[in-house]
A tleap script that builds the chain and sets N, CA, C and O, in Angstrom:
source leaprc.protein.ff14SB
mol = sequence {
  NMET LYS VAL LYS ASP LEU VAL SER ILE ILE
  ASN GLY LYS LEU LEU HIE LYS ASN ILE ASN
  LEU ASN ARG GLU ILE LYS GLY GLY CYS GLY
  ALA ASP LEU MET SER ASP VAL LEU ALA SER
  ILE GLN PRO GLU ALA VAL LEU LEU THR GLY
  LEU CYS ASN PRO GLN VAL ILE ARG THR ALA
  GLN MET ALA ASP VAL ALA ALA VAL VAL PHE
  VAL ARG GLY LYS GLN PRO PRO LYS GLU THR
  ILE GLN LEU ALA GLU GLU GLU GLY ILE PRO
  LEU ILE THR SER PRO TYR GLY MET PHE GLU
  LEU CYS GLY ARG LEU TYR GLN ALA GLY LEU
  ASP SER LEU GLU GLN PRO VAL VAL ASP CYS
  SER CYS ASP CASP
}
set mol.1.N position { -128.371 61.160 95.907 }
set mol.1.CA position { -128.259 62.602 95.863 }
set mol.1.C position { -129.567 63.203 96.372 }
set mol.1.O position { -130.647 62.705 96.055 }
set mol.2.N position { -129.471 64.244 97.138 }
set mol.2.CA position { -130.650 64.938 97.659 }
set mol.2.C position { -131.043 66.097 96.730 }
set mol.2.O position { -130.222 66.570 95.945 }
set mol.3.N position { -132.285 66.545 96.822 }
set mol.3.CA position { -132.767 67.644 95.988 }
set mol.3.C position { -131.882 68.876 96.165 }
set mol.3.O position { -131.565 69.551 95.186 }
set mol.4.N position { -131.479 69.178 97.403 }
set mol.4.CA position { -130.644 70.367 97.631 }
set mol.4.C position { -129.299 70.249 96.928 }
set mol.4.O position { -128.758 71.258 96.475 }
set mol.5.N position { -128.741 69.034 96.824 }
set mol.5.CA position { -127.489 68.818 96.096 }
set mol.5.C position { -127.706 69.024 94.603 }
set mol.5.O position { -126.886 69.638 93.920 }
set mol.6.N position { -128.815 68.504 94.113 }
set mol.6.CA position { -129.173 68.666 92.708 }
set mol.6.C position { -129.233 70.143 92.335 }
set mol.6.O position { -128.655 70.559 91.331 }
set mol.7.N position { -129.928 70.927 93.138 }
set mol.7.CA position { -130.078 72.363 92.872 }
set mol.7.C position { -128.715 73.030 92.772 }
set mol.7.O position { -128.492 73.860 91.891 }
set mol.8.N position { -127.819 72.681 93.652 }
set mol.8.CA position { -126.480 73.268 93.658 }
set mol.8.C position { -125.690 72.873 92.414 }
set mol.8.O position { -125.061 73.730 91.793 }
set mol.9.N position { -125.708 71.611 92.042 }
set mol.9.CA position { -124.936 71.104 90.905 }
set mol.9.C position { -125.372 71.742 89.594 }
set mol.9.O position { -124.541 72.017 88.729 }
set mol.10.N position { -126.666 71.977 89.444 }
set mol.10.CA position { -127.181 72.476 88.160 }
set mol.10.C position { -127.410 73.984 88.153 }
set mol.10.O position { -128.001 74.525 87.218 }
set mol.11.N position { -126.935 74.663 89.210 }
set mol.11.CA position { -127.144 76.109 89.317 }
set mol.11.C position { -128.637 76.423 89.169 }
set mol.11.O position { -129.039 77.341 88.454 }
set mol.12.N position { -129.434 75.623 89.876 }
set mol.12.CA position { -130.882 75.701 89.734 }
set mol.12.C position { -131.538 76.736 90.615 }
set mol.12.O position { -130.957 77.243 91.574 }
set mol.13.N position { -132.769 77.026 90.251 }
set mol.13.CA position { -133.607 77.945 91.021 }
set mol.13.C position { -134.915 77.213 91.325 }
set mol.13.O position { -135.602 76.742 90.418 }
set mol.14.N position { -135.248 77.124 92.620 }
set mol.14.CA position { -136.503 76.486 93.029 }
set mol.14.C position { -137.672 77.376 92.638 }
set mol.14.O position { -137.609 78.597 92.780 }
set mol.15.N position { -138.729 76.761 92.150 }
set mol.15.CA position { -139.879 77.528 91.675 }
set mol.15.C position { -141.041 77.580 92.666 }
set mol.15.O position { -142.015 78.297 92.441 }
set mol.16.N position { -140.943 76.830 93.752 }
set mol.16.CA position { -141.912 76.950 94.846 }
set mol.16.C position { -141.230 76.512 96.130 }
set mol.16.O position { -140.180 75.871 96.093 }
set mol.17.N position { -141.819 76.854 97.256 }
set mol.17.CA position { -141.136 76.697 98.538 }
set mol.17.C position { -141.493 75.447 99.314 }
set mol.17.O position { -140.656 74.946 100.065 }
set mol.18.N position { -142.670 74.932 99.169 }
set mol.18.CA position { -143.109 73.806 99.994 }
set mol.18.C position { -142.595 72.483 99.449 }
set mol.18.O position { -143.364 71.672 98.933 }
set mol.19.N position { -141.277 72.270 99.570 }
set mol.19.CA position { -140.670 71.036 99.080 }
set mol.19.C position { -139.727 70.465 100.124 }
set mol.19.O position { -139.253 71.169 101.015 }
set mol.20.N position { -139.473 69.195 99.992 }
set mol.20.CA position { -138.527 68.512 100.871 }
set mol.20.C position { -137.160 68.517 100.190 }
set mol.20.O position { -136.922 67.737 99.268 }
set mol.21.N position { -136.271 69.388 100.639 }
set mol.21.CA position { -134.930 69.493 100.050 }
set mol.21.C position { -134.065 68.272 100.345 }
set mol.21.O position { -133.019 68.087 99.724 }
set mol.22.N position { -134.496 67.444 101.284 }
set mol.22.CA position { -133.747 66.240 101.629 }
set mol.22.C position { -134.273 64.986 100.930 }
set mol.22.O position { -133.789 63.884 101.189 }
set mol.23.N position { -135.255 65.147 100.053 }
set mol.23.CA position { -135.767 63.991 99.322 }
set mol.23.C position { -134.644 63.401 98.480 }
set mol.23.O position { -133.880 64.124 97.840 }
set mol.24.N position { -134.560 62.098 98.491 }
set mol.24.CA position { -133.500 61.386 97.778 }
set mol.24.C position { -133.861 61.228 96.302 }
set mol.24.O position { -134.989 60.874 95.958 }
set mol.25.N position { -132.887 61.495 95.444 }
set mol.25.CA position { -133.014 61.276 94.006 }
set mol.25.C position { -132.068 60.136 93.660 }
set mol.25.O position { -130.872 60.201 93.945 }
set mol.26.N position { -132.607 59.100 93.049 }
set mol.26.CA position { -131.805 57.894 92.809 }
set mol.26.C position { -131.210 57.823 91.414 }
set mol.26.O position { -130.366 56.967 91.149 }
set mol.27.N position { -131.632 58.704 90.518 }
set mol.27.CA position { -131.108 58.689 89.156 }
set mol.27.C position { -131.798 59.746 88.329 }
set mol.27.O position { -132.525 60.582 88.865 }
set mol.28.N position { -131.579 59.717 87.031 }
set mol.28.CA position { -132.135 60.753 86.180 }
set mol.28.C position { -132.654 60.235 84.856 }
set mol.28.O position { -132.397 59.101 84.450 }
set mol.29.N position { -133.405 61.123 84.193 }
set mol.29.CA position { -133.988 60.844 82.886 }
set mol.29.C position { -134.204 62.176 82.185 }
set mol.29.O position { -134.698 63.124 82.796 }
set mol.30.N position { -133.845 62.259 80.925 }
set mol.30.CA position { -134.103 63.461 80.143 }
set mol.30.C position { -135.053 63.136 79.011 }
set mol.30.O position { -134.764 62.261 78.195 }
set mol.31.N position { -136.198 63.835 78.943 }
set mol.31.CA position { -137.180 63.546 77.895 }
set mol.31.C position { -138.159 64.700 77.732 }
set mol.31.O position { -138.471 65.421 78.680 }
set mol.32.N position { -138.633 64.850 76.496 }
set mol.32.CA position { -139.700 65.801 76.215 }
set mol.32.C position { -141.000 65.112 75.814 }
set mol.32.O position { -142.055 65.745 75.802 }
set mol.33.N position { -140.937 63.845 75.492 }
set mol.33.CA position { -142.147 63.083 75.192 }
set mol.33.C position { -142.617 62.399 76.477 }
set mol.33.O position { -141.937 61.519 77.005 }
set mol.34.N position { -143.766 62.807 76.965 }
set mol.34.CA position { -144.252 62.248 78.228 }
set mol.34.C position { -144.602 60.771 78.083 }
set mol.34.O position { -144.585 60.038 79.072 }
set mol.35.N position { -144.917 60.324 76.879 }
set mol.35.CA position { -145.140 58.889 76.677 }
set mol.35.C position { -143.841 58.115 76.893 }
set mol.35.O position { -143.872 56.998 77.411 }
set mol.36.N position { -142.699 58.690 76.506 }
set mol.36.CA position { -141.403 58.055 76.768 }
set mol.36.C position { -141.130 57.998 78.267 }
set mol.36.O position { -140.598 57.009 78.771 }
set mol.37.N position { -141.497 59.062 78.973 }
set mol.37.CA position { -141.297 59.086 80.426 }
set mol.37.C position { -142.097 57.955 81.062 }
set mol.37.O position { -141.559 57.195 81.868 }
set mol.38.N position { -143.353 57.836 80.716 }
set mol.38.CA position { -144.191 56.785 81.299 }
set mol.38.C position { -143.701 55.393 80.931 }
set mol.38.O position { -143.835 54.458 81.722 }
set mol.39.N position { -143.136 55.247 79.743 }
set mol.39.CA position { -142.699 53.924 79.289 }
set mol.39.C position { -141.332 53.525 79.822 }
set mol.39.O position { -141.019 52.336 79.881 }
set mol.40.N position { -140.505 54.503 80.215 }
set mol.40.CA position { -139.121 54.130 80.495 }
set mol.40.C position { -138.553 54.571 81.837 }
set mol.40.O position { -137.549 54.005 82.271 }
set mol.41.N position { -139.131 55.534 82.505 }
set mol.41.CA position { -138.518 56.064 83.727 }
set mol.41.C position { -138.807 55.144 84.919 }
set mol.41.O position { -139.869 54.530 85.018 }
set mol.42.N position { -137.838 55.077 85.802 }
set mol.42.CA position { -137.989 54.326 87.036 }
set mol.42.C position { -138.298 55.296 88.172 }
set mol.42.O position { -137.961 56.476 88.072 }
set mol.43.N position { -138.925 54.833 89.244 }
set mol.43.CA position { -139.297 55.723 90.358 }
set mol.43.C position { -138.097 56.431 90.986 }
set mol.43.O position { -136.969 55.939 90.965 }
set mol.44.N position { -138.387 57.596 91.540 }
set mol.44.CA position { -137.451 58.420 92.299 }
set mol.44.C position { -136.340 59.026 91.449 }
set mol.44.O position { -135.241 59.284 91.941 }
set mol.45.N position { -136.635 59.251 90.160 }
set mol.45.CA position { -135.684 59.904 89.255 }
set mol.45.C position { -135.983 61.394 89.187 }
set mol.45.O position { -137.087 61.836 89.507 }
set mol.46.N position { -134.994 62.151 88.769 }
set mol.46.CA position { -135.229 63.540 88.392 }
set mol.46.C position { -135.531 63.526 86.898 }
set mol.46.O position { -134.861 62.841 86.124 }
set mol.47.N position { -136.536 64.283 86.507 }
set mol.47.CA position { -136.910 64.392 85.098 }
set mol.47.C position { -136.406 65.729 84.571 }
set mol.47.O position { -136.768 66.781 85.097 }
set mol.48.N position { -135.576 65.692 83.540 }
set mol.48.CA position { -135.103 66.889 82.864 }
set mol.48.C position { -135.946 67.048 81.610 }
set mol.48.O position { -136.059 66.113 80.816 }
set mol.49.N position { -136.543 68.225 81.422 }
set mol.49.CA position { -137.428 68.412 80.281 }
set mol.49.C position { -137.481 69.872 79.849 }
set mol.49.O position { -137.184 70.782 80.622 }
set mol.50.N position { -137.864 70.066 78.605 }
set mol.50.CA position { -138.090 71.403 78.080 }
set mol.50.C position { -139.564 71.749 78.021 }
set mol.50.O position { -139.924 72.866 77.651 }
set mol.51.N position { -140.419 70.806 78.382 }
set mol.51.CA position { -141.868 71.056 78.391 }
set mol.51.C position { -142.277 71.691 79.710 }
set mol.51.O position { -141.786 71.303 80.770 }
set mol.52.N position { -143.160 72.651 79.648 }
set mol.52.CA position { -143.537 73.395 80.859 }
set mol.52.C position { -145.018 73.313 81.200 }
set mol.52.O position { -145.466 73.989 82.126 }
set mol.53.N position { -145.776 72.520 80.491 }
set mol.53.CA position { -147.219 72.496 80.726 }
set mol.53.C position { -147.579 71.596 81.915 }
set mol.53.O position { -146.754 70.796 82.358 }
set mol.54.N position { -148.802 71.724 82.428 }
set mol.54.CA position { -149.226 70.917 83.588 }
set mol.54.C position { -149.162 69.413 83.353 }
set mol.54.O position { -149.064 68.648 84.312 }
set mol.55.N position { -149.213 68.976 82.099 }
set mol.55.CA position { -149.143 67.536 81.822 }
set mol.55.C position { -147.830 66.939 82.310 }
set mol.55.O position { -147.780 65.759 82.659 }
set mol.56.N position { -146.767 67.739 82.339 }
set mol.56.CA position { -145.479 67.262 82.848 }
set mol.56.C position { -145.624 66.846 84.311 }
set mol.56.O position { -145.075 65.825 84.726 }
set mol.57.N position { -146.360 67.633 85.087 }
set mol.57.CA position { -146.535 67.337 86.507 }
set mol.57.C position { -147.434 66.126 86.687 }
set mol.57.O position { -147.180 65.289 87.554 }
set mol.58.N position { -148.472 66.023 85.888 }
set mol.58.CA position { -149.347 64.840 85.974 }
set mol.58.C position { -148.575 63.569 85.648 }
set mol.58.O position { -148.742 62.541 86.305 }
set mol.59.N position { -147.734 63.652 84.633 }
set mol.59.CA position { -146.904 62.503 84.267 }
set mol.59.C position { -145.911 62.186 85.378 }
set mol.59.O position { -145.732 61.022 85.738 }
set mol.60.N position { -145.269 63.204 85.918 }
set mol.60.CA position { -144.301 63.019 87.005 }
set mol.60.C position { -144.950 62.357 88.215 }
set mol.60.O position { -144.350 61.493 88.854 }
set mol.61.N position { -146.160 62.760 88.521 }
set mol.61.CA position { -146.872 62.184 89.660 }
set mol.61.C position { -147.161 60.708 89.405 }
set mol.61.O position { -146.977 59.878 90.295 }
set mol.62.N position { -147.609 60.379 88.207 }
set mol.62.CA position { -147.922 58.989 87.866 }
set mol.62.C position { -146.670 58.109 87.872 }
set mol.62.O position { -146.742 56.926 88.202 }
set mol.63.N position { -145.524 58.687 87.506 }
set mol.63.CA position { -144.285 57.921 87.392 }
set mol.63.C position { -143.435 57.977 88.657 }
set mol.63.O position { -142.319 57.459 88.663 }
set mol.64.N position { -143.934 58.593 89.724 }
set mol.64.CA position { -143.205 58.718 90.981 }
set mol.64.C position { -141.848 59.400 90.791 }
set mol.64.O position { -140.825 58.938 91.297 }
set mol.65.N position { -141.867 60.511 90.050 }
set mol.65.CA position { -140.668 61.314 89.816 }
set mol.65.C position { -140.363 62.116 91.076 }
set mol.65.O position { -141.267 62.664 91.707 }
set mol.66.N position { -139.082 62.181 91.438 }
set mol.66.CA position { -138.664 62.873 92.668 }
set mol.66.C position { -138.553 64.383 92.488 }
set mol.66.O position { -138.712 65.125 93.457 }
set mol.67.N position { -138.284 64.854 91.272 }
set mol.67.CA position { -138.150 66.292 90.994 }
set mol.67.C position { -138.194 66.494 89.491 }
set mol.67.O position { -137.879 65.589 88.718 }
set mol.68.N position { -138.590 67.700 89.086 }
set mol.68.CA position { -138.617 68.063 87.671 }
set mol.68.C position { -137.721 69.283 87.487 }
set mol.68.O position { -137.818 70.263 88.226 }
set mol.69.N position { -136.840 69.201 86.478 }
set mol.69.CA position { -135.959 70.319 86.142 }
set mol.69.C position { -136.304 70.795 84.737 }
set mol.69.O position { -136.332 70.007 83.791 }
set mol.70.N position { -136.565 72.084 84.612 }
set mol.70.CA position { -136.801 72.696 83.306 }
set mol.70.C position { -135.476 73.203 82.764 }
set mol.70.O position { -134.769 73.960 83.431 }
set mol.71.N position { -135.146 72.784 81.555 }
set mol.71.CA position { -133.865 73.108 80.941 }
set mol.71.C position { -133.892 74.499 80.300 }
set mol.71.O position { -134.959 75.076 80.086 }
set mol.72.N position { -132.714 75.020 80.000 }
set mol.72.CA position { -132.537 76.290 79.282 }
set mol.72.C position { -133.244 77.461 79.950 }
set mol.72.O position { -133.665 78.397 79.272 }
set mol.73.N position { -133.378 77.419 81.269 }
set mol.73.CA position { -133.975 78.531 82.007 }
set mol.73.C position { -135.460 78.725 81.791 }
set mol.73.O position { -135.998 79.794 82.081 }
set mol.74.N position { -136.116 77.719 81.293 }
set mol.74.CA position { -137.559 77.846 81.029 }
set mol.74.C position { -138.335 78.082 82.317 }
set mol.74.O position { -138.000 77.547 83.374 }
set mol.75.N position { -139.373 78.890 82.203 }
set mol.75.CA position { -140.245 79.230 83.320 }
set mol.75.C position { -141.652 78.716 83.010 }
set mol.75.O position { -142.279 79.185 82.061 }
set mol.76.N position { -142.152 77.769 83.788 }
set mol.76.CA position { -143.490 77.222 83.523 }
set mol.76.C position { -144.580 78.215 83.931 }
set mol.76.O position { -144.327 79.136 84.707 }
set mol.77.N position { -145.786 78.023 83.407 }
set mol.77.CA position { -146.901 78.872 83.817 }
set mol.77.C position { -147.293 78.603 85.271 }
set mol.77.O position { -146.938 77.575 85.848 }
set mol.78.N position { -148.028 79.545 85.842 }
set mol.78.CA position { -148.435 79.452 87.252 }
set mol.78.C position { -149.194 78.167 87.553 }
set mol.78.O position { -149.018 77.582 88.622 }
set mol.79.N position { -150.026 77.725 86.635 }
set mol.79.CA position { -150.812 76.515 86.907 }
set mol.79.C position { -149.920 75.280 87.030 }
set mol.79.O position { -150.239 74.367 87.791 }
set mol.80.N position { -148.823 75.238 86.304 }
set mol.80.CA position { -147.877 74.125 86.421 }
set mol.80.C position { -147.201 74.148 87.787 }
set mol.80.O position { -147.066 73.112 88.438 }
set mol.81.N position { -146.783 75.323 88.212 }
set mol.81.CA position { -146.133 75.477 89.517 }
set mol.81.C position { -147.098 75.111 90.637 }
set mol.81.O position { -146.726 74.414 91.581 }
set mol.82.N position { -148.327 75.579 90.532 }
set mol.82.CA position { -149.329 75.300 91.558 }
set mol.82.C position { -149.621 73.804 91.652 }
set mol.82.O position { -149.729 73.264 92.753 }
set mol.83.N position { -149.748 73.141 90.526 }
set mol.83.CA position { -150.010 71.703 90.529 }
set mol.83.C position { -148.843 70.939 91.148 }
set mol.83.O position { -149.057 70.000 91.914 }
set mol.84.N position { -147.618 71.329 90.826 }
set mol.84.CA position { -146.441 70.672 91.409 }
set mol.84.C position { -146.405 70.868 92.918 }
set mol.84.O position { -146.073 69.944 93.659 }
set mol.85.N position { -146.742 72.051 93.365 }
set mol.85.CA position { -146.762 72.319 94.804 }
set mol.85.C position { -147.811 71.451 95.495 }
set mol.85.O position { -147.557 70.897 96.565 }
set mol.86.N position { -148.987 71.334 94.882 }
set mol.86.CA position { -150.048 70.491 95.441 }
set mol.86.C position { -149.620 69.029 95.515 }
set mol.86.O position { -149.976 68.321 96.457 }
set mol.87.N position { -148.860 68.581 94.529 }
set mol.87.CA position { -148.427 67.181 94.465 }
set mol.87.C position { -147.130 66.926 95.231 }
set mol.87.O position { -146.716 65.777 95.385 }
set mol.88.N position { -146.486 67.993 95.712 }
set mol.88.CA position { -145.237 67.837 96.466 }
set mol.88.C position { -144.042 67.478 95.594 }
set mol.88.O position { -143.099 66.837 96.057 }
set mol.89.N position { -144.083 67.888 94.342 }
set mol.89.CA position { -142.989 67.603 93.415 }
set mol.89.C position { -142.133 68.861 93.262 }
set mol.89.O position { -142.629 69.885 92.792 }
set mol.90.N position { -140.863 68.801 93.647 }
set mol.90.CA position { -139.995 69.962 93.487 }
set mol.90.C position { -139.847 70.359 92.020 }
set mol.90.O position { -139.609 69.515 91.156 }
set mol.91.N position { -139.992 71.651 91.755 }
set mol.91.CA position { -139.787 72.196 90.416 }
set mol.91.C position { -138.564 73.091 90.457 }
set mol.91.O position { -138.421 73.932 91.345 }
set mol.92.N position { -137.690 72.901 89.492 }
set mol.92.CA position { -136.430 73.628 89.444 }
set mol.92.C position { -136.201 74.066 88.009 }
set mol.92.O position { -136.512 73.323 87.077 }
set mol.93.N position { -135.666 75.253 87.820 }
set mol.93.CA position { -135.239 75.664 86.490 }
set mol.93.C position { -133.731 75.833 86.507 }
set mol.93.O position { -133.153 76.260 87.507 }
set mol.94.N position { -133.100 75.495 85.395 }
set mol.94.CA position { -131.646 75.585 85.272 }
set mol.94.C position { -131.302 76.287 83.963 }
set mol.94.O position { -131.994 76.101 82.962 }
set mol.95.N position { -130.249 77.087 83.960 }
set mol.95.CA position { -129.879 77.786 82.727 }
set mol.95.C position { -129.248 76.882 81.668 }
set mol.95.O position { -129.105 77.293 80.517 }
set mol.96.N position { -128.873 75.674 82.037 }
set mol.96.CA position { -128.175 74.786 81.108 }
set mol.96.C position { -129.151 74.014 80.224 }
set mol.96.O position { -130.304 73.799 80.594 }
set mol.97.N position { -128.677 73.605 79.060 }
set mol.97.CA position { -129.450 72.753 78.164 }
set mol.97.C position { -129.484 71.327 78.675 }
set mol.97.O position { -128.755 70.972 79.601 }
set mol.98.N position { -130.332 70.512 78.068 }
set mol.98.CA position { -130.510 69.144 78.531 }
set mol.98.C position { -129.220 68.331 78.435 }
set mol.98.O position { -128.891 67.578 79.352 }
set mol.99.N position { -128.496 68.478 77.339 }
set mol.99.CA position { -127.268 67.712 77.156 }
set mol.99.C position { -126.266 68.008 78.270 }
set mol.99.O position { -125.691 67.092 78.857 }
set mol.100.N position { -126.060 69.298 78.557 }
set mol.100.CA position { -125.109 69.654 79.605 }
set mol.100.C position { -125.602 69.219 80.984 }
set mol.100.O position { -124.808 68.756 81.802 }
set mol.101.N position { -126.884 69.359 81.247 }
set mol.101.CA position { -127.426 68.925 82.540 }
set mol.101.C position { -127.220 67.426 82.752 }
set mol.101.O position { -126.819 66.999 83.834 }
set mol.102.N position { -127.491 66.637 81.731 }
set mol.102.CA position { -127.279 65.186 81.851 }
set mol.102.C position { -125.815 64.905 82.179 }
set mol.102.O position { -125.517 64.081 83.045 }
set mol.103.N position { -124.911 65.581 81.497 }
set mol.103.CA position { -123.484 65.380 81.746 }
set mol.103.C position { -123.071 65.785 83.143 }
set mol.103.O position { -122.329 65.060 83.806 }
set mol.104.N position { -123.544 66.940 83.603 }
set mol.104.CA position { -123.210 67.409 84.946 }
set mol.104.C position { -123.711 66.430 86.012 }
set mol.104.O position { -122.988 66.116 86.957 }
set mol.105.N position { -124.928 65.958 85.860 }
set mol.105.CA position { -125.492 65.050 86.853 }
set mol.105.C position { -124.816 63.680 86.816 }
set mol.105.O position { -124.591 63.068 87.860 }
set mol.106.N position { -124.497 63.205 85.630 }
set mol.106.CA position { -123.795 61.930 85.518 }
set mol.106.C position { -122.403 62.041 86.131 }
set mol.106.O position { -121.954 61.140 86.840 }
set mol.107.N position { -121.727 63.147 85.855 }
set mol.107.CA position { -120.391 63.370 86.413 }
set mol.107.C position { -120.436 63.466 87.936 }
set mol.107.O position { -119.471 63.105 88.609 }
set mol.108.N position { -121.548 63.949 88.479 }
set mol.108.CA position { -121.711 64.060 89.929 }
set mol.108.C position { -122.115 62.732 90.573 }
set mol.108.O position { -122.302 62.665 91.788 }
set mol.109.N position { -122.249 61.681 89.769 }
set mol.109.CA position { -122.532 60.356 90.315 }
set mol.109.C position { -123.968 59.887 90.175 }
set mol.109.O position { -124.311 58.824 90.691 }
set mol.110.N position { -124.817 60.643 89.494 }
set mol.110.CA position { -126.214 60.244 89.319 }
set mol.110.C position { -126.317 59.334 88.097 }
set mol.110.O position { -125.891 59.706 87.004 }
set mol.111.N position { -126.875 58.158 88.282 }
set mol.111.CA position { -127.030 57.197 87.189 }
set mol.111.C position { -128.318 57.439 86.418 }
set mol.111.O position { -129.208 58.158 86.871 }
set mol.112.N position { -128.398 56.830 85.255 }
set mol.112.CA position { -129.617 56.871 84.457 }
set mol.112.C position { -130.663 55.956 85.083 }
set mol.112.O position { -130.353 54.846 85.515 }
set mol.113.N position { -131.897 56.431 85.126 }
set mol.113.CA position { -133.009 55.575 85.548 }
set mol.113.C position { -133.985 55.364 84.400 }
set mol.113.O position { -135.195 55.272 84.602 }
set mol.114.N position { -133.440 55.289 83.198 }
set mol.114.CA position { -134.246 55.000 82.024 }
set mol.114.C position { -134.102 53.524 81.680 }
set mol.114.O position { -132.996 52.985 81.629 }
set mol.115.N position { -135.228 52.890 81.447 }
set mol.115.CA position { -135.233 51.508 80.989 }
set mol.115.C position { -135.402 51.529 79.471 }
set mol.115.O position { -136.055 52.424 78.935 }
set mol.116.N position { -134.829 50.564 78.784 }
set mol.116.CA position { -135.025 50.521 77.328 }
set mol.116.C position { -136.491 50.279 76.987 }
set mol.116.O position { -137.177 49.510 77.661 }
set mol.117.N position { -136.959 50.939 75.943 }
set mol.117.CA position { -138.301 50.701 75.441 }
set mol.117.C position { -138.155 49.658 74.338 }
set mol.117.O position { -137.703 49.965 73.235 }
set mol.118.N position { -138.539 48.431 74.645 }
set mol.118.CA position { -138.291 47.304 73.768 }
set mol.118.C position { -139.266 47.285 72.593 }
set mol.118.O position { -138.871 46.967 71.471 }
set mol.119.N position { -140.498 47.613 72.826 }
set mol.119.CA position { -141.526 47.507 71.807 }
set mol.119.C position { -141.803 48.868 71.182 }
set mol.119.O position { -142.832 49.485 71.458 }
set mol.120.N position { -140.893 49.331 70.347 }
set mol.120.CA position { -141.036 50.646 69.712 }
set mol.120.C position { -141.470 50.456 68.270 }
set mol.120.O position { -140.903 49.646 67.537 }
set mol.121.N position { -142.475 51.206 67.877 }
set mol.121.CA position { -142.972 51.087 66.504 }
set mol.121.C position { -142.495 52.264 65.663 }
set mol.121.O position { -143.256 52.807 64.862 }
set mol.122.N position { -141.239 52.658 65.845 }
set mol.122.CA position { -140.672 53.768 65.081 }
set mol.122.C position { -140.447 53.324 63.639 }
set mol.122.O position { -139.781 52.319 63.390 }
set mol.123.N position { -141.003 54.073 62.695 }
set mol.123.CA position { -140.838 53.759 61.280 }
set mol.123.C position { -139.682 54.565 60.711 }
set mol.123.O position { -139.407 55.678 61.160 }
set mol.124.N position { -139.005 53.995 59.719 }
set mol.124.CA position { -137.898 54.708 59.058 }
set mol.124.C position { -138.406 55.774 58.139 }
set mol.124.O position { -137.615 56.470 57.503 }
savepdb mol mol.pdb
quit
């Protein structure tokens, strides 16, 4: 799926102009914990998140994320948009929540690019 297809499917709005709309997206991941993104996402995924701070872009750059989508119509601050533009990472906002976005993208043929986190120290 290309970025331009993604934007159409999720009723998205591009947040900056200097992007490659033909960049290929190979799958998706939804997360708000950037440590989970670094531990589980595979390259060339779209990241769906509710976080809008610049750390999202730094994480996306480190994880070779193809695009970032902000859920529930969230609007990131200018510094987040500027950093994404500098890094060449498409930023998109969508009015849908994360659950619905995951469903729409999966229904459109986009697979999950999340790997299981085997060594989790989650306590009960």
